[in-house]
NULUM-75253 format. One record per residue: residue number from 1; x, y, z of N, C-alpha, C, O in turn; residue in three letters. Coordinates in pm, 1 decimal. Example, Ala and Ser with C-alpha at 12.3 -4.5 7.8 and 13.67 -1.06 7.14 Angstrom:
<sites>
+-----+----------+----------+----------+----------+----------+----------+----------+----------+----------+----------+----------+----------+--------+
| num |    neast |   nnorth |      nup |   caeast |  canorth |     caup |    ceast |   cnorth |      cup |    oeast |   onorth |      oup | residu |
+-----+----------+----------+----------+----------+----------+----------+----------+----------+----------+----------+----------+----------+--------+
|   1 |   1319.0 |   -569.0 |    780.0 |   1230.0 |   -450.0 |    780.0 |   1320.0 |   -330.0 |    780.0 |   1423.6 |   -331.9 |    846.5 |    ala |
|   2 |   1285.0 |   -225.0 |    708.0 |   1367.0 |   -106.0 |    714.0 |   1290.0 |      3.0 |    787.0 |   1340.9 |    113.8 |    803.9 |    ser |
+-----+----------+----------+----------+----------+----------+----------+----------+----------+----------+----------+----------+----------+--------+
</sites>
This chain:
<sites>
+-----+----------+----------+----------+----------+----------+----------+----------+----------+----------+----------+----------+----------+--------+
| num |    neast |   nnorth |      nup |   caeast |  canorth |     caup |    ceast |   cnorth |      cup |    oeast |   onorth |      oup | residu |
+-----+----------+----------+----------+----------+----------+----------+----------+----------+----------+----------+----------+----------+--------+
|   1 |   1637.8 |  -2189.5 |  -9600.9 |   1600.1 |  -2103.0 |  -9512.2 |   1444.5 |  -2116.8 |  -9520.5 |   1393.1 |  -2130.4 |  -9631.6 |    met |
|   2 |   1373.7 |  -2114.0 |  -9416.9 |   1210.8 |  -2148.7 |  -9370.3 |   1155.1 |  -2022.0 |  -9494.4 |   1218.1 |  -1928.2 |  -9543.3 |    pro |
|   3 |   1025.0 |  -2063.8 |  -9514.7 |    947.5 |  -1954.2 |  -9576.1 |    809.7 |  -1961.1 |  -9530.9 |    750.7 |  -2067.2 |  -9510.9 |    thr |
|   4 |    750.1 |  -1823.4 |  -9512.2 |    591.2 |  -1811.3 |  -9505.6 |    544.1 |  -1774.5 |  -9598.3 |    622.4 |  -1737.5 |  -9685.7 |    ile |
|   5 |    418.5 |  -1767.0 |  -9622.6 |    343.2 |  -1714.4 |  -9708.8 |    223.3 |  -1646.8 |  -9646.6 |    147.6 |  -1731.6 |  -9599.5 |    arg |
|   6 |    188.9 |  -1548.2 |  -9633.7 |    107.4 |  -1469.5 |  -9580.0 |    -16.5 |  -1398.7 |  -9631.8 |     20.0 |  -1307.0 |  -9705.4 |    val |
|   7 |   -162.4 |  -1405.9 |  -9621.3 |   -247.9 |  -1352.1 |  -9665.3 |   -314.6 |  -1267.8 |  -9569.1 |   -355.3 |  -1304.7 |  -9458.9 |    arg |
|   8 |   -326.9 |  -1100.3 |  -9640.4 |   -395.8 |  -1011.1 |  -9471.2 |   -506.1 |   -971.1 |  -9561.4 |   -502.5 |   -933.8 |  -9678.6 |    ile |
|   9 |   -606.6 |   -987.8 |  -9478.4 |   -728.0 |   -906.5 |  -9559.5 |   -787.4 |   -810.2 |  -9436.6 |   -753.2 |   -834.1 |  -9320.8 |    arg |
|  10 |   -875.1 |   -703.8 |  -9466.5 |   -920.5 |   -593.4 |  -9413.9 |   -892.7 |   -453.1 |  -9456.7 |   -872.2 |   -441.5 |  -9577.6 |    gly |
|  11 |   -888.5 |   -367.1 |  -9400.7 |   -867.0 |   -241.8 |  -9479.7 |   -699.5 |   -250.4 |  -9484.3 |   -627.1 |   -217.4 |  -9390.3 |    arg |
|  12 |   -659.2 |   -295.5 |  -9597.7 |   -474.4 |   -287.9 |  -9606.1 |   -433.7 |   -230.9 |  -9710.4 |   -312.2 |   -215.2 |  -9722.8 |    val |
|  13 |   -527.1 |   -182.6 |  -9817.8 |   -481.4 |   -135.4 |  -9940.7 |   -449.0 |     17.7 |  -9930.0 |   -498.5 |     51.3 |  -9822.5 |    gln |
|  14 |   -400.3 |    108.5 |  -9978.3 |   -414.5 |    227.8 |  -9943.2 |   -341.7 |    284.8 |  -9827.8 |   -324.5 |    406.7 |  -9828.2 |    gly |
|  15 |   -314.7 |    243.1 |  -9769.2 |   -304.6 |    268.7 |  -9592.4 |   -155.1 |    245.5 |  -9555.6 |   -121.3 |    248.7 |  -9437.2 |    val |
|  16 |    -44.1 |    216.8 |  -9677.8 |     80.1 |    218.5 |  -9631.2 |    141.3 |     75.0 |  -9590.3 |    250.7 |     45.1 |  -9542.4 |    gly |
|  17 |     21.1 |     -8.3 |  -9630.2 |     44.7 |   -151.8 |  -9519.7 |    233.3 |   -243.8 |  -9624.2 |    332.1 |   -293.3 |  -9570.0 |    phe |
|  18 |    207.8 |   -229.5 |  -9749.2 |    307.2 |   -270.6 |  -9812.6 |    450.9 |   -197.0 |  -9778.4 |    546.2 |   -269.6 |  -9806.5 |    arg |
|  19 |    477.2 |   -103.6 |  -9738.8 |    591.6 |     -0.9 |  -9710.6 |    578.6 |    -50.8 |  -9566.3 |    696.5 |    -75.4 |  -9540.5 |    tyr |
|  20 |    514.3 |    -78.6 |  -9465.3 |    515.2 |    -90.2 |  -9309.7 |    579.5 |   -232.3 |  -9326.5 |    692.7 |   -243.6 |  -9279.7 |    phe |
|  21 |    513.0 |   -363.7 |  -9398.1 |    575.3 |   -468.4 |  -9435.8 |    720.7 |   -458.6 |  -9448.7 |    794.4 |   -505.8 |  -9362.1 |    thr |
|  22 |    778.4 |   -381.7 |  -9583.9 |    887.4 |   -375.5 |  -9623.2 |    994.8 |   -357.5 |  -9532.7 |   1103.4 |   -415.4 |  -9530.6 |    gln |
|  23 |    924.3 |   -219.9 |  -9416.2 |   1011.9 |   -202.2 |  -9319.1 |   1041.4 |   -307.3 |  -9188.7 |   1139.1 |   -308.7 |  -9113.8 |    arg |
|  24 |    936.1 |   -383.9 |  -9189.0 |    955.9 |   -462.4 |  -9050.2 |   1038.1 |   -604.6 |  -9138.0 |   1093.2 |   -685.9 |  -9063.8 |    gln |
|  25 |   1042.5 |   -623.6 |  -9248.5 |   1089.9 |   -741.6 |  -9297.4 |   1237.3 |   -723.3 |  -9309.4 |   1320.9 |   -812.2 |  -9293.4 |    ala |
|  26 |   1262.7 |   -585.3 |  -9342.5 |   1399.9 |   -567.4 |  -9353.5 |   1478.0 |   -542.9 |  -9221.8 |   1594.2 |   -582.3 |  -9212.3 |    thr |
|  27 |   1416.1 |   -478.6 |  -9120.4 |   1472.3 |   -463.7 |  -9001.1 |   1507.0 |   -630.6 |  -8929.2 |   1609.2 |   -657.8 |  -8866.2 |    ser |
|  28 |   1415.9 |   -707.2 |  -8953.1 |   1440.6 |   -889.9 |  -8954.7 |   1534.6 |   -956.2 |  -9018.5 |   1575.5 |  -1066.1 |  -8981.1 |    leu |
|  29 |   1589.0 |   -875.7 |  -9150.9 |   1683.0 |   -929.4 |  -9214.0 |   1638.5 |  -1040.2 |  -9278.7 |   1696.6 |  -1148.6 |  -9273.1 |    gly |
|  30 |   1508.7 |  -1013.1 |  -9358.3 |   1431.8 |  -1106.7 |  -9432.6 |   1450.6 |  -1080.0 |  -9558.6 |   1493.0 |   -969.4 |  -9591.9 |    leu |
|  31 |   1420.0 |  -1184.8 |  -9656.6 |   1384.6 |  -1162.3 |  -9805.4 |   1255.4 |  -1195.6 |  -9856.0 |   1200.2 |  -1275.9 |  -9780.8 |    gly |
|  32 |   1196.6 |  -1168.9 |  -9940.1 |   1082.8 |  -1162.4 |  -9995.7 |   1037.9 |  -1043.7 | -10077.3 |   1100.8 |   -949.6 | -10125.7 |    gly |
|  33 |    876.7 |  -1085.2 | -10078.2 |    817.8 |   -956.6 | -10163.1 |    672.7 |   -963.9 | -10078.7 |    617.9 |  -1054.4 | -10015.7 |    phe |
|  34 |    633.9 |   -811.9 | -10110.8 |    488.5 |   -812.6 | -10081.4 |    412.2 |   -754.0 | -10171.4 |    476.5 |   -694.7 | -10258.0 |    val |
|  35 |    286.3 |   -749.4 | -10182.4 |    205.2 |   -720.4 | -10335.7 |     66.3 |   -726.4 | -10282.8 |     17.9 |   -806.4 | -10202.7 |    arg |
|  36 |      8.7 |   -618.7 | -10348.0 |   -144.2 |   -609.2 | -10335.4 |   -222.9 |   -686.6 | -10446.1 |   -173.8 |   -682.3 | -10558.9 |    asn |
|  37 |   -337.1 |   -755.7 | -10428.6 |   -407.4 |   -871.6 | -10469.6 |   -523.0 |   -787.3 | -10503.9 |   -547.5 |   -684.3 | -10441.0 |    leu |
|  38 |   -607.2 |   -836.3 | -10620.0 |   -702.0 |   -782.1 | -10698.6 |   -826.5 |   -786.1 | -10618.4 |   -918.3 |   -708.4 | -10644.7 |    ala |
|  39 |   -835.4 |   -876.8 | -10517.2 |   -929.9 |   -881.5 | -10418.0 |   -954.6 |   -804.6 | -10300.5 |  -1049.8 |   -822.3 | -10224.4 |    asp |
|  40 |   -843.6 |   -698.1 | -10285.7 |   -840.1 |   -603.9 | -10187.3 |   -733.9 |   -671.7 | -10093.9 |   -714.5 |   -611.7 |  -9988.2 |    gly |
|  41 |   -679.2 |   -758.8 | -10109.6 |   -592.3 |   -823.5 | -10012.8 |   -458.7 |   -830.0 | -10014.5 |   -404.8 |   -820.0 | -10124.8 |    ser |
|  42 |   -390.6 |   -844.7 |  -9917.7 |   -216.5 |   -835.2 |  -9926.2 |   -106.3 |   -975.5 |  -9957.8 |   -127.0 |  -1071.6 |  -9883.7 |    val |
|  43 |    -39.2 |   -985.0 | -10019.4 |     22.5 |  -1117.5 | -10006.9 |    147.7 |  -1077.3 |  -9997.1 |    196.0 |   -978.9 | -10053.1 |    glu |
|  44 |    232.3 |  -1195.0 |  -9885.9 |    390.1 |  -1131.1 |  -9813.0 |    431.6 |  -1313.2 |  -9843.0 |    382.4 |  -1419.7 |  -9805.5 |    val |
|  45 |    563.5 |  -1267.6 |  -9942.1 |    649.6 |  -1393.2 |  -9901.8 |    765.6 |  -1364.3 |  -9814.3 |    812.1 |  -1251.1 |  -9801.0 |    glu |
|  46 |    808.3 |  -1464.1 |  -9758.4 |    884.3 |  -1413.9 |  -9668.3 |   1006.0 |  -1521.1 |  -9634.4 |    972.9 |  -1626.4 |  -9580.0 |    ala |
|  47 |   1138.5 |  -1499.1 |  -9663.1 |   1191.1 |  -1635.7 |  -9618.6 |   1319.3 |  -1563.9 |  -9548.0 |   1361.3 |  -1452.1 |  -9577.6 |    ser |
|  48 |   1388.2 |  -1675.9 |  -9420.1 |   1465.2 |  -1607.4 |  -9333.1 |   1495.2 |  -1703.2 |  -9211.0 |   1470.2 |  -1823.1 |  -9223.7 |    gly |
|  49 |   1540.0 |  -1661.7 |  -9110.9 |   1523.7 |  -1753.5 |  -8955.5 |   1389.7 |  -1744.6 |  -8930.6 |   1313.7 |  -1653.7 |  -8963.9 |    glu |
|  50 |   1359.4 |  -1869.7 |  -8854.8 |   1199.4 |  -1840.5 |  -8791.7 |   1166.5 |  -1780.3 |  -8706.3 |   1048.2 |  -1760.7 |  -8678.3 |    arg |
|  51 |   1280.3 |  -1728.7 |  -8633.2 |   1255.4 |  -1652.4 |  -8527.0 |   1200.5 |  -1545.6 |  -8571.6 |   1090.4 |  -1514.7 |  -8526.2 |    val |
|  52 |   1253.5 |  -1476.3 |  -8655.4 |   1264.4 |  -1345.6 |  -8769.4 |   1109.0 |  -1341.3 |  -8846.5 |   1028.0 |  -1249.1 |  -8856.2 |    ala |
|  53 |   1105.8 |  -1460.2 |  -8888.3 |    964.1 |  -1518.8 |  -8976.6 |    860.8 |  -1499.5 |  -8865.0 |    780.0 |  -1412.1 |  -8896.5 |    leu |
|  54 |    840.2 |  -1547.5 |  -8757.4 |    733.8 |  -1534.1 |  -8657.1 |    730.9 |  -1392.4 |  -8583.7 |    631.5 |  -1374.3 |  -8513.4 |    glu |
|  55 |    837.1 |  -1275.2 |  -8589.9 |    815.4 |  -1184.8 |  -8549.3 |    752.6 |  -1090.6 |  -8631.7 |    694.3 |   -990.2 |  -8590.8 |    arg |
|  56 |    770.9 |  -1138.2 |  -8794.3 |    706.7 |  -1074.3 |  -8901.7 |    560.2 |  -1099.8 |  -8865.3 |    489.6 |  -1008.5 |  -8822.5 |    leu |
|  57 |    526.4 |  -1192.9 |  -8878.1 |    381.1 |  -1268.0 |  -8866.6 |    327.8 |  -1177.7 |  -8741.1 |    205.9 |  -1168.9 |  -8726.5 |    ala |
|  58 |    379.4 |  -1137.7 |  -8687.1 |    307.6 |  -1138.5 |  -8542.3 |    295.1 |   -951.8 |  -8586.8 |    185.0 |   -897.9 |  -8575.3 |    ser |
|  59 |    375.1 |   -898.0 |  -8618.9 |    359.0 |   -744.3 |  -8644.9 |    254.6 |   -736.2 |  -8794.2 |    180.3 |   -638.2 |  -8800.6 |    ala |
|  60 |    251.4 |   -813.0 |  -8882.0 |    126.6 |   -830.9 |  -8974.0 |     -1.6 |   -834.0 |  -8921.3 |    -93.1 |   -763.8 |  -8964.1 |    leu |
|  61 |    -13.7 |   -932.1 |  -8807.8 |   -108.4 |   -935.4 |  -8771.7 |   -179.2 |   -826.9 |  -8680.0 |   -287.3 |   -852.1 |  -8626.7 |    glu |
|  62 |   -127.0 |   -729.0 |  -8666.7 |   -150.2 |   -619.2 |  -8614.2 |   -143.6 |   -471.7 |  -8737.9 |   -208.1 |   -366.9 |  -8741.8 |    cys |
|  63 |    -64.1 |   -512.6 |  -8802.2 |    -42.8 |   -402.7 |  -8897.6 |     12.9 |   -277.0 |  -8862.4 |     63.8 |   -260.8 |  -8751.4 |    gly |
|  64 |      5.8 |   -154.9 |  -8977.2 |     18.2 |    -31.8 |  -8937.7 |    -95.0 |     50.5 |  -8872.1 |   -208.5 |      9.6 |  -8896.5 |    pro |
|  65 |    -83.1 |    165.3 |  -8788.6 |   -201.8 |    222.9 |  -8734.6 |   -300.1 |    296.3 |  -8827.5 |   -405.0 |    353.4 |  -8797.5 |    asp |
|  66 |   -237.5 |    280.4 |  -8954.8 |   -360.2 |    348.1 |  -9047.0 |   -422.6 |    232.6 |  -9100.3 |   -522.2 |    268.3 |  -9163.3 |    thr |
|  67 |   -407.8 |    112.3 |  -9102.5 |   -486.4 |     10.4 |  -9150.6 |   -603.9 |    -53.7 |  -9047.2 |   -675.2 |      2.0 |  -8963.7 |    gly |
|  68 |   -595.3 |   -166.6 |  -9080.8 |   -704.0 |   -245.4 |  -8979.3 |   -712.7 |   -406.7 |  -9072.8 |   -768.6 |   -439.2 |  -9177.5 |    arg |
|  69 |   -634.4 |   -473.3 |  -8981.9 |   -646.8 |   -624.1 |  -9013.7 |   -751.9 |   -694.5 |  -8951.7 |   -762.2 |   -714.0 |  -8830.6 |    val |
|  70 |   -829.4 |   -731.8 |  -9039.5 |   -948.3 |   -857.3 |  -9013.1 |   -909.5 |   -989.1 |  -9012.7 |   -950.8 |  -1078.5 |  -8938.8 |    asp |
|  71 |   -809.2 |   -996.5 |  -9119.6 |   -756.3 |  -1161.0 |  -9139.9 |   -632.0 |  -1206.7 |  -9181.6 |   -583.5 |  -1184.8 |  -9292.6 |    glu |
|  72 |   -574.7 |  -1277.9 |  -9081.5 |   -390.3 |  -1303.6 |  -9117.8 |   -380.0 |  -1422.6 |  -9124.1 |   -377.5 |  -1487.8 |  -9019.7 |    cys |
|  73 |   -371.1 |  -1483.7 |  -9247.1 |   -355.7 |  -1633.0 |  -9247.6 |   -211.6 |  -1648.6 |  -9290.4 |   -171.8 |  -1586.5 |  -9389.0 |    thr |
|  74 |   -124.6 |  -1734.7 |  -9216.2 |    -16.1 |  -1769.6 |  -9200.5 |    -12.7 |  -1892.1 |  -9272.9 |    -94.2 |  -1981.6 |  -9250.6 |    val |
|  75 |     86.7 |  -1901.8 |  -9367.3 |    104.7 |  -2063.1 |  -9430.1 |    290.7 |  -2090.5 |  -9417.7 |    374.3 |  -2009.4 |  -9457.6 |    asp |
|  76 |    309.6 |  -2173.7 |  -9377.4 |    474.4 |  -2235.5 |  -9388.2 |    507.1 |  -2324.3 |  -9476.8 |    455.9 |  -2435.3 |  -9490.5 |    trp |
|  77 |    605.8 |  -2270.3 |  -9547.5 |    626.6 |  -2325.7 |  -9687.5 |    717.4 |  -2443.8 |  -9652.1 |    820.5 |  -2407.9 |  -9595.2 |    asp |
|  78 |    707.1 |  -2555.4 |  -9668.5 |    810.2 |  -2660.2 |  -9682.8 |    934.5 |  -2672.8 |  -9760.1 |   1034.1 |  -2731.6 |  -9718.0 |    his |
|  79 |    922.1 |  -2595.5 |  -9914.8 |   1010.8 |  -2555.1 | -10011.9 |   1102.6 |  -2432.3 |  -9943.4 |   1055.5 |  -2340.5 |  -9876.3 |    arg |
|  80 |   1220.5 |  -2448.3 |  -9970.3 |   1334.5 |  -2370.6 |  -9920.8 |   1390.4 |  -2293.5 | -10041.3 |   1466.8 |  -2321.1 | -10133.8 |    val |
|  81 |   1297.4 |  -2148.4 |  -9988.8 |   1321.5 |  -2071.1 | -10082.6 |   1417.3 |  -1955.7 | -10036.1 |   1434.3 |  -1936.9 |  -9915.7 |    leu |
|  82 |   1475.5 |  -1883.8 | -10123.8 |   1547.8 |  -1793.3 | -10057.0 |   1552.1 |  -1674.3 | -10162.5 |   1570.6 |  -1682.1 | -10283.9 |    ser |
|  83 |   1529.3 |  -1558.3 | -10080.8 |   1510.7 |  -1405.1 | -10131.6 |   1649.4 |  -1332.1 | -10086.1 |   1710.1 |  -1353.4 |  -9981.1 |    his |
|  84 |   1691.5 |  -1224.7 | -10208.5 |   1827.9 |  -1150.3 | -10126.0 |   1788.7 |  -1054.8 | -10071.1 |   1846.0 |  -1018.0 |  -9968.5 |    asp |
|  85 |   1690.6 |   -991.9 | -10116.3 |   1639.0 |   -853.8 | -10033.3 |   1450.0 |   -867.9 | -10046.5 |   1388.7 |   -950.2 | -10114.5 |    thr |
|  86 |   1400.0 |   -774.3 |  -9970.4 |   1284.3 |   -763.0 |  -9938.8 |   1222.7 |   -665.7 | -10025.1 |   1279.5 |   -556.7 | -10019.6 |    phe |
|  87 |   1092.3 |   -672.9 | -10128.4 |   1062.8 |   -570.6 | -10230.4 |    910.6 |   -537.7 | -10196.0 |    835.1 |   -604.6 | -10125.5 |    ser |
|  88 |    892.7 |   -457.5 | -10241.2 |    741.8 |   -415.9 | -10249.1 |    712.4 |   -401.1 | -10407.7 |    763.2 |   -317.1 | -10482.0 |    val |
|  89 |    610.3 |   -510.7 | -10446.3 |    580.3 |   -524.4 | -10588.5 |    455.0 |   -468.2 | -10581.2 |    394.7 |   -470.3 | -10473.9 |    arg |
|  90 |    397.1 |   -408.4 | -10699.2 |    265.0 |   -364.7 | -10721.5 |    153.6 |   -423.6 | -10716.8 |     50.0 |   -361.7 | -10741.0 |    pro |
+-----+----------+----------+----------+----------+----------+----------+----------+----------+----------+----------+----------+----------+--------+
</sites>
């Protein structure tokens, strides 16, 4: 299955961004994880159907109403990774 790695910068910590991401990914049937990074950004790794990954990426570019996305970088990973569930990591 295709995999994306996404880095989101802006006001994305302390605003429910990880849980927003988990809800979006789960509703799209994706596996992977989301976590906060020390520099204040959020990192997402997700695998699944390409169309679902594209929809997740679009949702991440907007983010939840409680936050603000200044930059969203999406990288397609050519390695085939598989995640059974989507989790929130610290």
